[in-house]
MDTraj code that builds the backbone (N, CA, C; nanometers):
import mdtraj as md
import numpy as np

residues = "MET PRO ALA LEU SER ALA GLY THR LYS ALA PRO ASP PHE GLN LEU LYS THR MET GLU GLY LYS PRO PHE SER LEU SER ASP ALA LEU ALA ARG GLY PRO VAL LEU LEU ALA PHE PHE LYS ILE SER CYS PRO THR CYS GLN TYR ALA LEU PRO PHE TYR GLU ARG LEU PHE ARG ALA HIS LYS ASN ARG ASN VAL THR ILE VAL GLY ILE SER GLN ASP ASN PRO GLN ASP THR ALA ALA PHE ALA LYS GLU PHE GLY ILE THR PHE PRO LEU LEU VAL ASP ASP ILE PRO TYR PRO VAL SER SER ALA TYR GLY LEU THR ASN VAL PRO THR LEU PHE TRP ILE ASN GLY GLU ILE GLU PHE ALA SER VAL GLY TRP SER LYS ALA ASP PHE GLU GLN ILE ASN ARG ARG LEU ALA ASP ALA THR ALA ILE ALA MET VAL SER PRO PHE LEU PRO GLY GLU ASP VAL ARG ASP TYR ARG GLY GLY".split()
xyz = np.array([
    [-3.0881, -4.2377, 2.6868],
    [-3.1264, -4.1176, 2.7695],
    [-3.2485, -4.0898, 2.7493],
    [-3.3416, -4.1069, 2.8626],
    [-3.4667, -4.0888, 2.8425],
    [-3.5200, -3.9164, 2.8158],
    [-3.6356, -3.8909, 2.7380],
    [-3.6462, -3.7691, 2.6856],
    [-3.6875, -3.6875, 2.7713],
    [-3.7681, -3.7249, 2.9162],
    [-3.7724, -3.6303, 3.0284],
    [-3.6737, -3.6517, 3.1328],
    [-3.6061, -3.5365, 3.1441],
    [-3.4936, -3.5484, 3.2445],
    [-3.5173, -3.4716, 3.3865],
    [-3.4540, -3.4746, 3.4471],
    [-3.4438, -3.3724, 3.5580],
    [-3.4636, -3.2884, 3.5378],
    [-3.5685, -3.2065, 3.6376],
    [-3.6361, -3.0728, 3.6791],
    [-3.8058, -3.0641, 3.5877],
    [-3.8017, -3.1563, 3.5099],
    [-3.9303, -3.1801, 3.4263],
    [-4.0479, -3.2064, 3.5179],
    [-4.1650, -3.1533, 3.4971],
    [-4.2740, -3.1842, 3.5946],
    [-4.3007, -3.3219, 3.5062],
    [-4.3625, -3.4052, 3.6138],
    [-4.3560, -3.5394, 3.5619],
    [-4.5117, -3.5895, 3.4879],
    [-4.5648, -3.6057, 3.3785],
    [-4.6904, -3.6273, 3.3391],
    [-4.7489, -3.6948, 3.4516],
    [-4.8869, -3.6551, 3.4416],
    [-4.9695, -3.7759, 3.5843],
    [-5.0284, -3.8447, 3.4578],
    [-5.0672, -3.9641, 3.5439],
    [-5.1189, -4.0926, 3.4477],
    [-5.1825, -4.1422, 3.5355],
    [-5.3100, -4.2217, 3.4988],
    [-5.3738, -4.3590, 3.5671],
    [-5.3378, -4.4530, 3.4707],
    [-5.3321, -4.5857, 3.5611],
    [-5.3186, -4.6730, 3.5152],
    [-5.3863, -4.7956, 3.5783],
    [-5.4227, -4.9347, 3.5326],
    [-5.4608, -5.0188, 3.6281],
    [-5.3559, -5.1216, 3.6749],
    [-5.3733, -5.1717, 3.8079],
    [-5.3049, -5.2729, 3.8577],
    [-5.3028, -5.3854, 3.7920],
    [-5.2031, -5.4916, 3.8167],
    [-5.2522, -5.6272, 3.7702],
    [-5.3961, -5.6900, 3.8375],
    [-5.4211, -5.6304, 3.9265],
    [-5.5545, -5.6662, 4.0243],
    [-5.6593, -5.6259, 3.9874],
    [-5.6558, -5.5246, 3.8877],
    [-5.7395, -5.4477, 3.8506],
    [-5.7677, -5.2739, 3.9331],
    [-5.7038, -5.2746, 4.0089],
    [-5.7296, -5.1518, 4.0728],
    [-5.6614, -5.0421, 4.0417],
    [-5.7406, -4.9106, 4.0108],
    [-5.6790, -4.8199, 3.9537],
    [-5.5281, -4.7565, 4.0388],
    [-5.4669, -4.7082, 3.9634],
    [-5.3508, -4.6192, 4.0216],
    [-5.3088, -4.5045, 3.9326],
    [-5.3028, -4.3619, 4.0287],
    [-5.2925, -4.2501, 3.9665],
    [-5.1664, -4.1931, 4.0422],
    [-5.0570, -4.1640, 3.9482],
    [-4.9449, -4.1062, 3.9634],
    [-4.9758, -3.9861, 4.0799],
    [-5.0579, -3.8866, 4.0461],
    [-5.0608, -3.7797, 4.1596],
    [-5.1346, -3.8421, 4.2716],
    [-5.2049, -3.9275, 4.3174],
    [-5.2463, -4.0008, 4.4389],
    [-5.1199, -4.0718, 4.5378],
    [-5.0153, -4.1188, 4.4300],
    [-4.9122, -4.1995, 4.4932],
    [-4.8171, -4.0925, 4.5415],
    [-4.8053, -3.9958, 4.4338],
    [-4.7021, -3.8810, 4.5245],
    [-4.7641, -3.7513, 4.6161],
    [-4.8991, -3.7875, 4.6561],
    [-4.9594, -3.7496, 4.7776],
    [-4.8879, -3.7994, 4.9154],
    [-4.8680, -3.9294, 4.8814],
    [-4.7960, -4.0197, 4.9781],
    [-4.6516, -4.0086, 5.0049],
    [-4.5810, -3.9431, 4.9013],
    [-4.4263, -3.9367, 4.9003],
    [-4.3414, -3.9505, 4.7678],
    [-4.2409, -3.9689, 4.7634],
    [-4.1794, -3.9789, 4.6199],
    [-4.2188, -4.1255, 4.5451],
    [-4.2020, -4.1102, 4.4634],
    [-4.2322, -4.2494, 4.3350],
    [-4.1116, -4.2881, 4.2552],
    [-4.0990, -4.4195, 4.2203],
    [-3.9818, -4.4366, 4.1258],
    [-4.0996, -4.5439, 4.0478],
    [-4.1151, -4.5036, 3.8936],
    [-4.1149, -4.5393, 3.8081],
    [-4.0362, -4.6342, 3.7457],
    [-4.0777, -4.7708, 3.7192],
    [-3.9673, -4.8850, 3.6200],
    [-4.0245, -4.9253, 3.5246],
    [-4.0059, -4.8516, 3.3948],
    [-4.0977, -4.8813, 3.3089],
    [-3.9892, -5.0322, 3.2456],
    [-4.0808, -5.1257, 3.1794],
    [-4.0042, -5.2665, 3.1432],
    [-4.0708, -5.3533, 3.0414],
    [-4.0030, -5.4055, 2.9928],
    [-4.0871, -5.5020, 2.8885],
    [-4.0283, -5.6341, 2.9255],
    [-4.0886, -5.7276, 2.9042],
    [-4.0788, -5.8737, 2.9685],
    [-3.9624, -5.9289, 2.8668],
    [-3.9638, -5.9381, 2.7604],
    [-3.8540, -5.9703, 2.6651],
    [-3.7149, -5.9101, 2.6754],
    [-3.7144, -5.8103, 2.7462],
    [-3.5575, -5.7298, 2.7539],
    [-3.4734, -5.8014, 2.8728],
    [-3.3883, -5.8373, 2.7950],
    [-3.2730, -5.9194, 2.8935],
    [-3.2197, -5.8355, 3.0064],
    [-3.2130, -5.7087, 2.9804],
    [-3.1761, -5.5815, 3.1018],
    [-3.2854, -5.6050, 3.2030],
    [-3.3883, -5.5659, 3.1559],
    [-3.5383, -5.5629, 3.2354],
    [-3.4997, -5.6927, 3.3249],
    [-3.4725, -5.8023, 3.2536],
    [-3.4812, -5.9350, 3.3484],
    [-3.3765, -5.9273, 3.4384],
    [-3.2668, -5.8742, 3.4378],
    [-3.1359, -5.8720, 3.5135],
    [-3.1456, -5.7274, 3.6183],
    [-3.2287, -5.6466, 3.5900],
    [-3.2485, -5.5243, 3.6658],
    [-3.3777, -5.5172, 3.7635],
    [-3.5136, -5.5819, 3.7157],
    [-3.6007, -5.5692, 3.7927],
    [-3.5626, -5.6311, 3.9464],
    [-3.5041, -5.7621, 3.9545],
    [-3.4983, -5.8582, 4.0938],
    [-3.4226, -5.7516, 4.1882],
    [-3.3496, -5.6535, 4.1389],
    [-3.2486, -5.5774, 4.2113],
    [-3.3588, -5.4445, 4.2953],
    [-3.4465, -5.4121, 4.1758],
    [-3.5374, -5.3031, 4.2107],
    [-3.6536, -5.3583, 4.3486],
    [-3.6622, -5.5108, 4.3142],
    [-3.7740, -5.6052, 4.3983],
    [-3.7329, -5.5826, 4.5456],
    [-3.5489, -5.6271, 4.5668],
    [-3.4888, -5.6070, 4.6881],
    [-3.5060, -5.4663, 4.7515],
    [-3.4885, -5.3679, 4.6990],
    [-3.5263, -5.2250, 4.7475],
    [-3.6768, -5.2267, 4.7720],
    [-3.7596, -5.2734, 4.7210],
    [-3.9044, -5.2692, 4.7395],
    [-3.8894, -5.3623, 4.8730],
    [-3.8807, -5.4462, 4.8824],
    [-3.8783, -5.5076, 5.0005],
    [-3.8481, -5.4504, 5.1258],
    [-3.7229, -5.3757, 5.1098],
    [-3.6612, -5.3242, 5.2138],
    [-3.7603, -5.1952, 5.2601],
    [-3.8143, -5.1223, 5.1626],
    [-3.8769, -5.0189, 5.1970],
    [-4.0395, -5.0054, 5.1754],
    [-4.0834, -5.1169, 5.1728],
    [-4.2291, -5.1643, 5.1465],
    [-4.3121, -5.0729, 5.2554],
    [-4.4206, -5.0313, 5.2542],
    [-4.5063, -5.0022, 5.3743],
    [-4.4209, -4.8571, 5.4390],
    [-4.3474, -4.7852, 5.3706],
    [-4.3145, -4.6755, 5.3853],
    [-4.3847, -4.5508, 5.3082],
    [-4.3215, -4.4220, 5.3376],
    [-4.3540, -4.3312, 5.2472],
    [-4.3041, -4.3041, 5.1043],
    [-4.2899, -4.3786, 5.0520],
    [-4.2398, -4.4147, 4.8879],
    [-4.3181, -4.5288, 4.8204],
    [-4.3478, -4.4917, 4.6928],
    [-4.4123, -4.6014, 4.6105],
    [-4.2893, -4.6763, 4.4984],
    [-4.2744, -4.8061, 4.4968],
    [-4.1986, -4.8389, 4.3847],
    [-4.3235, -4.9030, 4.2721],
    [-4.3370, -4.8827, 4.1418],
    [-4.4099, -4.9186, 4.0812],
    [-4.3421, -4.9763, 3.9559],
    [-4.3848, -5.0520, 3.8653],
    [-4.3442, -5.1076, 3.7367],
    [-4.4492, -5.0809, 3.6537],
    [-4.3946, -5.0877, 3.5385],
    [-4.4921, -5.0106, 3.4348],
    [-4.4680, -5.0933, 3.2963],
    [-4.5319, -5.2200, 3.2950],
    [-4.5043, -5.3210, 3.1759],
    [-4.5748, -5.2792, 3.0391],
    [-4.5034, -5.3134, 2.9439],
    [-4.5173, -5.2944, 2.8189],
    [-4.5842, -5.4024, 2.7067],
    [-4.6361, -5.4669, 2.8489],
    [-4.6732, -5.6270, 2.7565],
    [-4.8194, -5.6338, 2.8139],
    [-4.8727, -5.7442, 2.7506],
    [-5.0205, -5.7671, 2.8472],
    [-5.0490, -5.8163, 2.9607],
    [-5.1547, -5.8116, 3.0589],
    [-5.1296, -5.8545, 3.1964],
    [-5.1382, -6.0219, 3.2289],
    [-5.1149, -6.0889, 3.1646],
    [-5.0767, -6.2564, 3.1250],
    [-4.9593, -6.2380, 3.1399],
    [-4.8886, -6.1856, 3.0428],
    [-4.7628, -6.2088, 3.0262],
    [-4.6703, -6.1396, 3.1382],
    [-4.7185, -6.0398, 3.1627],
    [-4.6768, -5.9915, 3.2620],
    [-4.6421, -6.0292, 3.4253],
    [-4.7842, -6.1070, 3.4572],
    [-4.7976, -6.1717, 3.5435],
    [-4.6901, -6.3216, 3.5496],
    [-4.6829, -6.3700, 3.4190],
    [-4.5629, -6.4977, 3.4119],
    [-4.4148, -6.4243, 3.4738],
    [-4.4006, -6.2863, 3.4077],
    [-4.2908, -6.2461, 3.4327],
    [-4.2476, -6.2198, 3.5718],
    [-4.3486, -6.1456, 3.6531],
    [-4.3433, -6.1478, 3.7776],
    [-4.3318, -6.2522, 3.8633],
    [-4.3845, -6.3507, 3.8408],
    [-4.3920, -6.4906, 3.8793],
    [-4.2579, -6.5381, 3.8684],
    [-4.1705, -6.5591, 3.7385],
    [-4.0493, -6.5868, 3.7230],
    [-3.9209, -6.5429, 3.7638],
    [-3.9318, -6.3955, 3.7871],
    [-3.8130, -6.3144, 3.8613],
    [-3.8442, -6.2603, 3.9800],
    [-3.9960, -6.3087, 4.0759],
    [-3.9956, -6.2787, 4.1991],
    [-4.0608, -6.1629, 4.2281],
    [-4.1097, -6.0642, 4.1444],
    [-4.1579, -5.9473, 4.1390],
    [-4.2738, -5.8977, 4.2256],
    [-4.2795, -5.8556, 4.3295],
    [-4.3756, -5.8580, 4.4097],
    [-4.4363, -5.6816, 4.4202],
    [-4.3501, -5.6176, 4.3792],
    [-4.3879, -5.4568, 4.3700],
    [-4.5266, -5.4526, 4.2674],
    [-4.6086, -5.3431, 4.2779],
    [-4.7279, -5.3309, 4.1845],
    [-4.6755, -5.3091, 4.0548],
    [-4.7485, -5.3709, 3.9873],
    [-4.7167, -5.3503, 3.8303],
    [-4.8485, -5.3117, 3.7651],
    [-4.8229, -5.2281, 3.6726],
    [-4.9085, -5.1457, 3.5842],
    [-4.8622, -5.1984, 3.4577],
    [-4.9913, -5.2001, 3.3880],
    [-4.9849, -5.2453, 3.2299],
    [-5.0134, -5.1116, 3.1351],
    [-4.9219, -5.0900, 3.0548],
    [-4.9331, -4.9804, 2.9734],
    [-4.9926, -5.0202, 2.8111],
    [-5.0664, -5.0561, 2.7974],
    [-5.1309, -5.1023, 2.6648],
    [-5.1130, -5.0333, 2.5501],
    [-5.0988, -5.1031, 2.4315],
    [-5.0788, -5.0327, 2.2938],
    [-5.1459, -4.9252, 2.2731],
    [-5.1295, -4.8040, 2.2690],
    [-5.0118, -4.7473, 2.1780],
    [-4.9089, -4.6910, 2.2940],
    [-4.8753, -4.7496, 2.4075],
    [-4.8446, -4.7074, 2.5438],
    [-4.8384, -4.5709, 2.5468],
    [-4.9537, -4.5010, 2.5944],
    [-4.9606, -4.3674, 2.6043],
    [-4.8860, -4.3153, 2.7495],
    [-4.8704, -4.3837, 2.8394],
    [-4.7705, -4.3385, 2.9626],
    [-4.6006, -4.3349, 2.9149],
    [-4.5746, -4.4518, 2.8382],
    [-4.4447, -4.4489, 2.8061],
    [-4.4077, -4.3673, 2.7218],
    [-4.5051, -4.3219, 2.6114],
    [-4.4997, -4.1944, 2.4994],
    [-4.5070, -4.0834, 2.5764],
    [-4.5656, -4.0412, 2.6749],
    [-4.5821, -3.9413, 2.7600],
    [-4.4209, -3.8872, 2.8439],
    [-4.3623, -4.0244, 2.8864],
    [-4.2433, -4.0011, 2.9210],
    [-4.0956, -4.0206, 2.8492],
    [-4.1722, -4.0063, 2.7330],
    [-4.0627, -4.0018, 2.6039],
    [-3.9649, -4.1317, 2.5939],
    [-4.0171, -4.2491, 2.6299],
    [-3.9335, -4.3685, 2.6442],
    [-3.8919, -4.3936, 2.4952],
    [-3.7327, -4.4400, 2.5052],
    [-3.6800, -4.4755, 2.3717],
    [-3.6255, -4.6343, 2.4121],
    [-3.6007, -4.6689, 2.5315],
    [-3.5228, -4.7732, 2.5516],
    [-3.6058, -4.8051, 2.6950],
    [-3.5881, -4.9167, 2.7058],
    [-3.6296, -5.0146, 2.8521],
    [-3.5297, -5.0866, 2.9199],
    [-3.4717, -5.1164, 3.0425],
    [-3.5519, -5.0264, 3.1157],
    [-3.5130, -4.8715, 3.1379],
    [-3.6343, -4.7956, 3.1878],
    [-3.5969, -4.6740, 3.1961],
    [-3.6859, -4.6593, 3.3355],
    [-3.6102, -4.5856, 3.4272],
    [-3.6534, -4.5454, 3.5624],
    [-3.6402, -4.3957, 3.5791],
    [-3.7645, -4.3439, 3.6662],
    [-3.7843, -4.2169, 3.7021],
    [-3.8220, -4.2170, 3.8571],
    [-3.7306, -4.1141, 3.9157],
    [-3.7430, -4.1217, 4.0450],
    [-3.8293, -3.9413, 4.0691],
    [-3.9331, -3.9751, 4.0764],
    [-4.0401, -3.8600, 4.0907],
    [-4.0981, -3.7916, 4.2472],
    [-4.0781, -3.6704, 4.2212],
    [-4.1213, -3.6196, 4.3825],
    [-4.1780, -3.4594, 4.3608],
    [-4.3160, -3.4862, 4.2806],
    [-4.3635, -3.3661, 4.2131],
    [-4.3023, -3.3771, 4.0756],
    [-4.1619, -3.3308, 4.0314],
    [-4.0927, -3.3195, 3.9260],
    [-4.0112, -3.4504, 3.9629],
    [-3.9745, -3.4735, 3.8009],
    [-3.8745, -3.5645, 3.7846],
    [-3.7105, -3.5198, 3.8258],
    [-3.6984, -3.6009, 3.9298],
    [-3.5493, -3.5639, 3.9883],
    [-3.4548, -3.6217, 3.9384],
    [-3.4781, -3.7834, 3.8755],
    [-3.3718, -3.8475, 3.8488],
    [-3.4006, -3.9531, 3.7736],
    [-3.3457, -3.9500, 3.6597],
    [-3.3859, -4.0554, 3.5164],
    [-3.2509, -4.1391, 3.4910],
    [-3.2786, -4.2649, 3.4688],
    [-3.1743, -4.3343, 3.4301],
    [-3.2440, -4.4524, 3.3095],
    [-3.1721, -4.4852, 3.2093],
    [-3.1812, -4.5801, 3.1291],
    [-3.0811, -4.7146, 3.1289],
    [-3.1189, -4.8329, 3.1347],
    [-3.0617, -4.9748, 3.1495],
    [-3.0354, -4.9886, 3.2461],
    [-2.9347, -5.0258, 3.2875],
    [-2.8818, -5.1005, 3.3915],
    [-2.7726, -5.0346, 3.4280],
    [-2.7427, -4.9433, 3.5375],
    [-2.6255, -4.8672, 3.5554],
    [-2.6112, -4.8940, 3.7143],
    [-2.5225, -4.9556, 3.8259],
    [-2.4758, -4.9889, 3.9271],
    [-2.4881, -4.8571, 3.9898],
    [-2.4288, -4.7389, 3.9359],
    [-2.4306, -4.6244, 4.0084],
    [-2.5459, -4.5549, 4.0071],
    [-2.6146, -4.5218, 3.9019],
    [-2.7715, -4.4866, 3.9288],
    [-2.8552, -4.5958, 4.0079],
    [-2.8130, -4.6941, 4.0269],
    [-2.8903, -4.7853, 4.1148],
    [-2.8839, -4.7509, 4.2596],
    [-2.7311, -4.7759, 4.2835],
    [-2.7079, -4.6925, 4.4398],
    [-2.7480, -4.5667, 4.4495],
    [-2.7675, -4.4641, 4.3529],
    [-2.8400, -4.3116, 4.3864],
    [-2.9700, -4.3504, 4.4007],
    [-3.0577, -4.4365, 4.3619],
    [-3.1675, -4.4564, 4.3800],
    [-3.1813, -4.5160, 4.5243],
    [-3.1156, -4.6036, 4.5618],
    [-3.0961, -4.6566, 4.7189],
    [-3.0910, -4.5573, 4.8028],
    [-2.9847, -4.4749, 4.7807],
    [-2.9573, -4.3311, 4.8668],
    [-3.1093, -4.2579, 4.8582],
    [-3.1640, -4.2275, 4.7829],
    [-3.3076, -4.1367, 4.7649],
    [-3.3871, -4.2063, 4.8317],
    [-3.4124, -4.3767, 4.8343],
    [-3.5059, -4.4364, 4.9273],
    [-3.4549, -4.4292, 5.0804],
    [-3.3657, -4.4583, 5.1100],
    [-3.3206, -4.4224, 5.2359],
    [-3.3209, -4.2727, 5.2941],
    [-3.3035, -4.1741, 5.2016],
    [-3.3353, -4.0485, 5.2629],
    [-3.5003, -4.0286, 5.2638],
    [-3.5834, -4.0443, 5.1893],
    [-3.7052, -4.0513, 5.1651],
    [-3.7867, -4.1576, 5.2865],
    [-3.7323, -4.2606, 5.3282],
    [-3.7793, -4.3047, 5.4471],
    [-3.7193, -4.3401, 5.5489],
    [-3.6060, -4.2605, 5.5807],
    [-3.5339, -4.2069, 5.6923],
    [-3.4851, -4.3462, 5.7877],
    [-3.4180, -4.4469, 5.6887],
    [-3.3777, -4.5609, 5.7418],
    [-3.2333, -4.5482, 5.6752],
    [-3.1647, -4.6563, 5.7347],
    [-3.0435, -4.6717, 5.7082],
    [-3.0268, -4.7320, 5.5399],
    [-2.9661, -4.7222, 5.4529],
    [-2.9705, -4.7762, 5.3139],
    [-2.9281, -4.9078, 5.3316],
    [-3.0073, -5.0031, 5.2330],
    [-2.9798, -5.1389, 5.2665],
    [-2.8606, -5.1650, 5.1964],
    [-2.8180, -5.2908, 5.1807],
    [-2.7163, -5.3570, 5.1305],
    [-2.8037, -5.4530, 5.0101],
    [-2.8177, -5.3947, 4.8844],
    [-2.9027, -5.5014, 4.8187],
    [-2.8496, -5.5993, 4.7356],
    [-2.6830, -5.5806, 4.7418],
    [-2.6415, -5.7151, 4.6830],
    [-2.5880, -5.7854, 4.7638],
    [-2.6059, -5.9357, 4.6855],
    [-2.5431, -6.0324, 4.7943],
    [-2.3745, -6.0564, 4.7931],
    [-2.3399, -6.0939, 4.9039],
    [-2.1959, -6.1157, 4.9171],
    [-2.1582, -6.2260, 4.8052],
    [-2.0554, -6.1937, 4.7239],
    [-2.0172, -6.2759, 4.6170],
    [-2.0762, -6.2470, 4.5076],
    [-2.1930, -6.1842, 4.5006],
    [-2.2668, -6.2007, 4.3779],
    [-2.2107, -6.1021, 4.2521],
    [-2.2175, -6.1149, 4.1189],
    [-2.1380, -6.0626, 4.0374],
    [-2.2379, -5.9644, 4.0003],
    [-2.2462, -5.8573, 4.0268],
    [-2.3048, -5.7015, 3.9772],
    [-2.2154, -5.6564, 3.8599],
    [-2.2891, -5.6278, 3.7639],
    [-2.2036, -5.5459, 3.6456],
    [-2.2392, -5.4009, 3.7042],
    [-2.1692, -5.3217, 3.6433],
    [-2.1588, -5.2134, 3.6335],
    [-2.2568, -5.1240, 3.5412],
    [-2.2754, -5.1630, 3.4314],
    [-2.3325, -5.1421, 3.3187],
    [-2.4149, -5.2052, 3.2350],
    [-2.5392, -5.2197, 3.1913],
    [-2.5608, -5.2813, 3.1021],
    [-2.6859, -5.1968, 3.0188],
    [-2.6533, -5.1944, 2.8958],
    [-2.7681, -5.1024, 2.8077],
    [-2.8749, -5.1609, 2.8016],
    [-2.9922, -5.0846, 2.7745],
    [-3.1432, -5.1017, 2.7576],
    [-3.1555, -5.0881, 2.6245],
])
top = md.Topology()
chain = top.add_chain()
for i, resn in enumerate(residues, 1):
    res = top.add_residue(resn, chain, resSeq=i)
    for name in ("N", "CA", "C"):
        top.add_atom(name, md.element.get_by_symbol(name[0]), res)
traj = md.Trajectory(xyz[None], top)
C-alpha cells in the first residue's frame, strides 16, 4: 500500500523528461487529471504492467489527461526499457535519492496514482481490478468510451505483487 492514499493532496514536483524538457505536476494538472506510474526497470511486475498502461495511453493520447511514467533508473537504462517494452508515454527520471518517490511514500513499484488536484486513487503492483478502475477514470475524464485494453485470448493475471 502506498504511503499516500486517496484524499491526500498530491505533492507537486518538477522533473525532466527523457528529452530533457521540464515537467511539472501542477502544469499537467492545469490540463486535466494525471496518472503517475512509478517504476524500476528491473522490476518484473513493472515489465508486465507498463505495456498495458501504454495501451491506455495510446487510446487517450492528445486528450485532457496526462499519463506519465517516473523511472527510478538512469536515463540510458530507462530509454532501453522504453524501447524494449514499447513505452511511448512520457517518462521522467527520479534520480537518487529519489525525491519524488520519497515525497509520495513509495515502498514498492509499480505504484500508480490517479491525481486530480488530490490523490483520488492509488495502487501498488499489478491488479487487474485497479487497472480496470483506471481505465474507467480515463474514459470518464476524456468522455470517450472505455477501451478494451486486453487482446482476445491474452492471459491477463488478476494480481501480481510489486
